[in-house]
C-alpha positions as CSV (number, residue, x, y, z in Angstrom):
1,M,-24.8,-89.4,-45.5
2,N,-24.1,-87.8,-48.9
3,P,-20.4,-86.8,-49.5
4,S,-21.5,-84.8,-52.6
5,A,-23.5,-82.4,-50.4
6,T,-22.5,-79.8,-47.7
7,G,-22.3,-81.2,-44.2
8,W,-21.0,-84.7,-45.0
9,I,-17.9,-84.4,-42.8
10,K,-19.9,-83.7,-39.6
11,K,-22.1,-86.7,-40.6
12,V,-19.1,-89.0,-41.0
13,L,-17.6,-87.9,-37.7
14,K,-20.9,-88.6,-36.0
15,E,-21.1,-92.1,-37.7
16,V,-17.6,-92.9,-36.5
17,T,-18.6,-92.4,-32.9
18,H,-20.6,-95.6,-33.1
19,N,-17.5,-97.6,-34.3
20,T,-14.2,-96.3,-33.0
21,A,-12.3,-99.6,-32.8
22,F,-10.3,-98.9,-36.0
23,L,-8.8,-95.8,-34.4
24,N,-6.9,-98.1,-32.0
25,D,-5.5,-100.4,-34.7
26,D,-1.8,-100.5,-35.2
27,E,-0.4,-98.7,-38.2
28,E,0.2,-101.7,-40.3
29,T,-3.4,-103.1,-39.7
30,F,-4.9,-99.8,-40.7
31,Y,-2.7,-99.6,-43.8
32,L,-3.8,-103.0,-44.9
33,A,-7.5,-101.9,-44.4
34,L,-6.8,-98.9,-46.7
35,R,-5.3,-101.3,-49.2
36,A,-8.2,-103.8,-49.0
37,C,-10.8,-101.1,-49.8
38,G,-8.7,-99.9,-52.8
39,F,-7.7,-96.5,-51.4
40,I,-4.0,-97.2,-51.7
41,F,-4.5,-97.9,-55.5
42,G,-6.7,-94.9,-56.1
43,S,-9.7,-97.2,-56.9
44,N,-12.0,-96.9,-53.9
45,L,-14.6,-99.8,-53.8
46,D,-15.6,-99.8,-50.1
47,I,-15.3,-97.9,-46.8
48,V,-12.0,-98.5,-45.1
49,A,-12.4,-101.4,-42.5
50,R,-16.1,-101.3,-43.4
51,I,-16.6,-98.9,-40.5
52,F,-20.1,-98.3,-41.9
53,D,-22.1,-99.4,-44.9
54,K,-21.0,-97.9,-48.2
55,K,-24.6,-98.0,-49.4
56,D,-24.9,-96.3,-52.8
57,L,-21.8,-94.1,-52.6
58,S,-19.9,-93.5,-55.9
59,E,-16.2,-94.2,-56.2
60,D,-15.5,-90.5,-55.8
61,E,-17.5,-90.3,-52.7
62,L,-15.9,-93.4,-51.2
63,C,-12.5,-91.7,-51.9
64,K,-13.6,-88.6,-50.0
65,V,-14.7,-90.6,-47.0
66,N,-11.6,-92.8,-46.9
67,L,-9.3,-89.9,-47.2
68,L,-11.1,-88.2,-44.3
69,L,-11.0,-91.4,-42.2
70,A,-7.3,-91.8,-42.9
71,F,-6.7,-88.3,-41.7
72,L,-8.8,-89.0,-38.6
73,Y,-6.9,-92.2,-37.8
74,T,-3.5,-90.3,-38.2
75,H,-4.7,-87.5,-36.0
76,H,-6.0,-89.8,-33.3
77,N,-2.7,-91.6,-33.0
78,S,-0.6,-88.5,-33.1
79,Q,-1.6,-87.2,-29.6
80,S,-2.0,-83.8,-31.2
81,K,-3.7,-81.1,-29.1
82,L,-5.1,-79.4,-32.2
83,Q,-8.7,-80.0,-33.1
84,F,-9.0,-82.5,-36.0
85,V,-10.6,-80.3,-38.7
86,D,-8.3,-77.4,-37.7
87,S,-5.2,-79.5,-38.0
88,V,-6.1,-80.9,-41.5
89,M,-6.9,-77.4,-42.7
90,Q,-3.6,-76.0,-41.3
91,F,-1.8,-78.9,-43.0
92,Y,-3.3,-78.1,-46.4
93,T,-2.7,-74.4,-45.8
94,A,1.0,-75.2,-45.3
95,I,1.0,-77.1,-48.6
96,N,-0.8,-74.3,-50.3
97,E,1.9,-71.9,-49.2
98,L,4.4,-74.2,-50.9
99,K,2.4,-74.5,-54.1
100,T,0.0,-71.6,-54.1
101,S,-2.1,-72.7,-57.1
102,F,-3.0,-76.1,-55.6
103,F,-6.1,-74.9,-53.7
104,Q,-6.4,-71.5,-55.1
105,G,-9.5,-69.7,-53.7
106,L,-10.4,-72.5,-51.3
107,L,-8.2,-71.7,-48.2
108,S,-8.9,-68.8,-46.0
109,S,-8.6,-67.8,-42.3
110,K,-11.9,-69.6,-41.7
111,Q,-11.1,-73.2,-40.9
112,S,-14.4,-75.1,-40.9
113,S,-15.6,-78.6,-41.9
114,E,-17.3,-77.0,-44.8
115,Q,-14.0,-75.5,-46.1
116,L,-12.4,-78.9,-45.6
117,E,-15.1,-80.5,-47.7
118,K,-14.2,-78.1,-50.5
119,V,-10.5,-78.8,-50.2
120,I,-11.0,-82.6,-50.2
121,H,-13.3,-82.3,-53.2
122,K,-10.6,-80.4,-55.1
123,R,-7.8,-82.7,-53.9
124,I,-9.3,-85.9,-55.3
125,H,-9.7,-84.3,-58.8
126,I,-13.3,-85.1,-59.4
127,D,-14.0,-84.9,-63.1
128,H,-16.9,-82.5,-63.7
129,N,-18.1,-84.4,-66.7
130,V,-19.7,-87.2,-64.7
131,L,-21.2,-88.8,-67.8
132,T,-18.0,-89.5,-69.8
133,K,-15.3,-89.6,-67.2
134,N,-12.9,-92.5,-67.5
135,F,-11.1,-92.1,-64.1
136,N,-7.9,-91.0,-65.6
137,Y,-7.2,-89.4,-62.3
138,F,-6.9,-92.7,-60.5
139,I,-3.1,-92.3,-60.3
140,I,-3.5,-88.9,-58.6
141,N,-5.8,-90.6,-56.1
142,A,-3.3,-93.4,-55.6
143,L,-0.9,-90.6,-54.5
144,L,-3.3,-89.5,-51.8
145,F,-1.5,-91.6,-49.3
146,V,1.4,-89.3,-49.7
147,D,-0.8,-86.7,-48.0
148,I,-1.4,-89.0,-45.1
149,L,2.3,-89.7,-44.7
150,A,3.0,-85.9,-44.9
151,Y,0.2,-85.1,-42.4
152,K,1.6,-87.6,-39.9
153,K,5.0,-85.9,-40.2
154,Y,3.3,-82.4,-39.9
155,L,1.6,-83.4,-36.7
156,K,4.8,-84.8,-35.2
157,E,7.0,-81.7,-36.1
158,N,4.3,-79.0,-36.3
159,V,5.7,-78.0,-39.7
160,I,5.7,-79.5,-43.2
161,S,8.9,-79.6,-45.2
162,I,8.6,-79.2,-48.9
163,D,11.7,-81.4,-49.1
164,Y,9.8,-84.3,-47.5
165,I,6.9,-84.2,-50.0
166,R,9.1,-83.6,-53.0
167,Q,11.5,-86.4,-51.9
168,L,8.7,-88.9,-51.3
169,E,7.0,-88.2,-54.6
170,S,10.3,-88.4,-56.4
171,V,11.0,-91.8,-54.8
172,V,7.5,-93.0,-55.8
173,E,8.1,-91.8,-59.4
174,S,11.5,-93.3,-59.7
175,I,10.6,-96.8,-58.3
176,I,7.2,-97.0,-60.1
177,L,8.7,-96.1,-63.4
178,K,11.5,-98.6,-62.8
179,A,8.8,-101.3,-62.2
180,I,7.2,-100.4,-65.6
181,D,10.7,-100.6,-67.2
182,A,11.0,-104.1,-65.9
183,K,8.2,-105.3,-68.2
184,S,9.2,-107.7,-70.9
185,E,7.0,-105.8,-73.4
186,K,5.4,-102.4,-72.9
187,N,2.0,-101.5,-74.3
188,Q,0.1,-98.3,-74.9
189,Y,-1.4,-98.6,-71.4
190,D,2.1,-98.6,-69.9
191,E,3.0,-95.4,-71.8
192,S,-0.2,-93.8,-70.5
193,L,0.6,-94.9,-67.0
194,I,4.0,-93.3,-67.1
195,K,2.5,-90.0,-68.3
196,L,-0.2,-90.2,-65.6
197,F,2.3,-90.6,-62.9
198,E,4.4,-87.8,-64.1
199,A,1.4,-85.5,-64.5
200,S,0.2,-86.4,-61.0
201,L,3.2,-85.2,-59.0
202,R,2.8,-81.9,-57.3
203,Y,6.6,-81.2,-57.0
204,Q,8.4,-82.4,-60.1
205,D,12.2,-82.4,-60.5
206,T,13.8,-82.2,-63.9
207,E,15.8,-85.4,-63.3
208,R,14.5,-88.7,-62.1
209,L,16.2,-90.1,-58.9
210,P,18.5,-93.1,-59.5
211,Y,16.9,-96.3,-58.2
212,D,19.5,-96.9,-55.6
213,T,19.2,-93.4,-54.2
214,A,15.4,-93.6,-54.1
215,V,15.5,-96.9,-52.2
216,K,17.8,-95.5,-49.5
217,L,15.5,-92.5,-49.0
218,V,12.6,-94.7,-47.9
219,K,12.8,-95.1,-44.1
220,S,9.5,-96.3,-42.5
221,D,7.9,-99.7,-43.0
222,I,4.6,-98.1,-44.1
223,E,6.4,-96.1,-46.8
224,K,8.0,-99.3,-48.0
225,Y,4.7,-101.2,-48.0
226,Y,3.0,-98.4,-49.9
227,I,5.7,-98.2,-52.6
228,L,5.9,-101.9,-52.9
229,D,2.1,-102.1,-53.4
230,L,2.2,-99.3,-56.0
231,S,4.9,-101.2,-57.9
232,C,2.8,-104.3,-58.0
233,M,-0.1,-102.2,-59.2
234,A,2.0,-100.8,-62.0
235,S,3.2,-104.2,-62.9
236,W,-0.3,-105.6,-63.1
237,S,-1.4,-103.1,-65.8
238,D,-1.3,-105.7,-68.5
239,R,-3.3,-108.1,-66.3
240,V,-0.3,-110.3,-65.5
241,I,2.9,-109.9,-63.4
242,D,5.5,-111.6,-65.6
243,A,8.7,-113.2,-64.5
244,N,10.8,-110.1,-65.0
245,E,8.4,-108.0,-63.0
246,I,8.3,-110.5,-60.2
247,K,12.1,-110.5,-60.2
248,F,12.1,-106.7,-59.9
249,I,9.5,-106.6,-57.1
250,T,11.3,-109.4,-55.2
251,Q,14.5,-107.4,-55.5
252,L,12.7,-104.2,-54.3
253,G,11.5,-106.1,-51.2
254,Q,15.0,-107.2,-50.5
255,D,16.4,-103.7,-51.0
256,F,13.7,-102.4,-48.5
257,F,14.8,-105.2,-46.1
258,L,11.3,-106.5,-46.0
259,S,10.6,-110.2,-45.4
260,S,9.9,-112.4,-48.5
261,E,6.5,-113.1,-46.9
262,N,5.7,-109.3,-47.1
263,T,6.7,-109.2,-50.8
264,K,4.8,-112.3,-51.8
265,A,1.7,-111.1,-49.9
266,S,1.8,-107.8,-51.9
267,I,2.0,-109.6,-55.2
268,V,-0.8,-112.0,-54.3
269,F,-3.0,-109.3,-53.0
270,V,-2.7,-107.1,-56.1
271,N,-3.3,-110.1,-58.3
272,S,-6.5,-111.0,-56.4
273,F,-7.7,-107.4,-56.0
274,Y,-7.5,-106.5,-59.6
275,T,-8.7,-109.9,-60.8
276,A,-11.8,-109.7,-58.6
277,H,-12.5,-106.0,-59.4
278,K,-11.3,-105.6,-63.0
279,D,-14.9,-104.9,-64.2
280,D,-15.4,-102.3,-61.4
281,I,-12.3,-100.3,-62.1
282,A,-12.8,-98.2,-65.2
283,I,-9.2,-97.6,-66.0
284,L,-8.7,-101.4,-66.4
285,S,-11.7,-101.8,-68.6
286,S,-11.3,-102.5,-72.3
287,K,-14.8,-101.0,-73.1
288,N,-15.1,-98.4,-75.8
289,I,-16.1,-94.8,-75.0
290,V,-19.8,-95.5,-75.8
291,Q,-20.0,-98.4,-73.4
292,S,-18.1,-96.3,-70.8
293,F,-20.6,-93.5,-71.2
294,Y,-23.5,-95.9,-70.7
295,D,-22.0,-97.6,-67.7
296,N,-21.1,-94.3,-65.9
297,S,-24.5,-92.9,-66.8
298,S,-26.3,-96.0,-65.4
299,K,-24.5,-95.7,-62.1
300,M,-25.4,-92.0,-61.8
301,V,-29.0,-92.5,-62.7
302,S,-29.3,-95.5,-60.3
303,K,-27.8,-93.4,-57.5
304,L,-30.1,-90.4,-58.2
305,I,-33.2,-92.6,-58.3
306,S,-32.2,-94.4,-55.1
307,R,-31.6,-91.2,-53.2
308,N,-34.9,-89.7,-54.4
309,R,-36.9,-92.9,-54.1
310,K,-39.7,-91.7,-51.8
311,R,-40.3,-88.3,-53.5
312,L,-40.1,-89.8,-57.0
313,Y,-42.5,-92.6,-56.0
314,K,-45.1,-90.1,-54.8
315,E,-44.8,-88.0,-57.9
316,L,-45.2,-91.0,-60.1
317,M,-48.2,-92.3,-58.3
318,D,-49.9,-88.9,-58.7
319,S,-49.3,-89.0,-62.5
320,K,-51.8,-91.6,-63.7
321,E,-51.1,-91.3,-67.4
322,L,-47.4,-91.5,-67.0
323,L,-47.8,-94.5,-64.7
324,I,-49.8,-96.3,-67.4
325,L,-47.2,-95.5,-70.1
326,L,-44.3,-96.7,-67.9
327,S,-46.2,-99.9,-67.2
328,K,-46.7,-100.4,-70.9
329,S,-43.0,-99.7,-71.7
330,T,-42.0,-102.8,-69.6
331,H,-43.6,-105.2,-72.0
332,K,-44.2,-103.2,-75.2
333,E,-42.4,-100.6,-77.3
334,L,-43.9,-97.1,-77.0
335,N,-44.8,-95.2,-80.2
336,T,-43.3,-91.8,-80.9
337,E,-46.2,-89.9,-79.4
338,E,-46.2,-92.0,-76.2
339,Q,-42.4,-91.6,-75.9
340,K,-42.8,-87.8,-76.2
341,K,-45.5,-87.8,-73.5
342,V,-43.3,-89.8,-71.1
343,Q,-40.4,-87.4,-71.7
344,E,-42.5,-84.3,-71.1
345,Q,-44.1,-85.7,-67.9
346,L,-40.8,-87.0,-66.5
347,M,-39.2,-83.6,-67.1
348,D,-42.1,-81.9,-65.3
349,I,-41.5,-84.3,-62.3
350,F,-37.7,-83.6,-62.4
351,K,-38.4,-79.9,-62.2
352,T,-39.9,-80.5,-58.7
353,I,-36.9,-82.5,-57.4
354,P,-33.8,-80.3,-57.3
355,S,-31.3,-83.1,-57.2
356,L,-32.7,-84.5,-60.5
357,A,-32.1,-81.2,-62.3
358,I,-29.2,-82.7,-64.3
359,F,-31.9,-84.2,-66.6
360,M,-33.0,-80.7,-67.5
361,L,-29.5,-79.8,-68.8
362,P,-28.8,-80.0,-72.6
363,G,-28.5,-83.6,-73.5
364,G,-30.3,-84.8,-70.3
365,A,-33.1,-86.3,-72.3
366,L,-30.6,-88.9,-73.6
367,L,-30.7,-90.4,-70.1
368,L,-34.5,-90.9,-70.0
369,P,-34.3,-94.6,-71.3
370,L,-32.0,-95.3,-68.3
371,V,-34.5,-93.6,-66.0
372,I,-37.3,-95.7,-67.3
373,K,-35.1,-98.8,-66.8
374,F,-34.6,-98.1,-63.1
375,I,-38.1,-96.7,-62.2
376,P,-39.9,-100.1,-62.1
377,K,-37.7,-101.0,-59.1
378,L,-39.6,-98.2,-57.2
379,L,-43.0,-99.5,-57.8
380,P,-45.0,-102.5,-56.6
381,S,-44.2,-105.9,-58.2
382,A,-47.6,-105.9,-60.0
383,F,-46.3,-102.9,-62.0
384,D,-44.0,-105.3,-64.0
385,E,-45.3,-108.8,-64.6
386,N,-41.9,-109.9,-65.8
387,R,-40.0,-108.9,-62.7
388,V,-37.8,-111.6,-61.1
389,E,-36.9,-110.8,-57.5
390,D,-33.2,-110.9,-56.7
């Protein structure tokens, strides 16, 4: 299953038929599963409830799958008579009518899984510059759960109210920014976080809702859990939730009439989640832009090689000279002429494998050292005498 290629929705829906237990979870259990995989925070690190193996899916691809599964769960528990794909397309069509530029050119009278794939691709704001992206859109993706809440309401009432979406986003903005204001000291990250939240809202009002008004507008427990978790996430931005922030979050829980156990559980979970995954979430990393480029490139190259393993292995085995040079490169520096030969022959191979065409683009040759780094994993252990098996 490849969420970056056409047909992935049908593939996911087929995979789900082998594990449908999650569809019968109560709403709170499913929400906690969405939180555990990072979907609620806009940093997807696994498939929700581990319904199936995430394999080598990128964060963007995991986000696509989790969004689809959240829609599927909501649809299953709505008792709607509409077909699943049709209902999601109709929901986004209704949103599009409210804000016509959102999915411009993607929505039409044809409501198919292929069209929904395009809408989801657009909705999660994938950065086209896959080599240098820094996941600045993670806040936008943290607001994807607003879509799920609005979809639930749409299925219940057969209409989507612009007031509901605008109100929910205004509530999120008001309370999250209030959480950031509670910090003892604000840093540059906090200022960026504020701008990201404000830029991520689809329906922006000129004035921020007063905190007391915002709290009263939150009705369901799931909405309360979601906003509480986002507040904890915003508080953790400096890698610690200080006393003032804990005081604010505790008060928020009380204002929501949630138990102290719920509030403490949210604080503990956010602490443990970001502490455990701080190196996997780019927005939290302190790496410079060069290191970010290298890390994101490494992930992309690794995924491309993994997905083209068999074809690439065959092509390499048929190219004896290239194989000798690659073998030499694992224990000795190649001279300029040898490096040029490796580059030329690898480029010839990449021409034959469409999904590796990115290396043919301007600047693609800069990634060749990364390619060479990952290629030994495709070949027999005798190829690299220094290999240590994991």
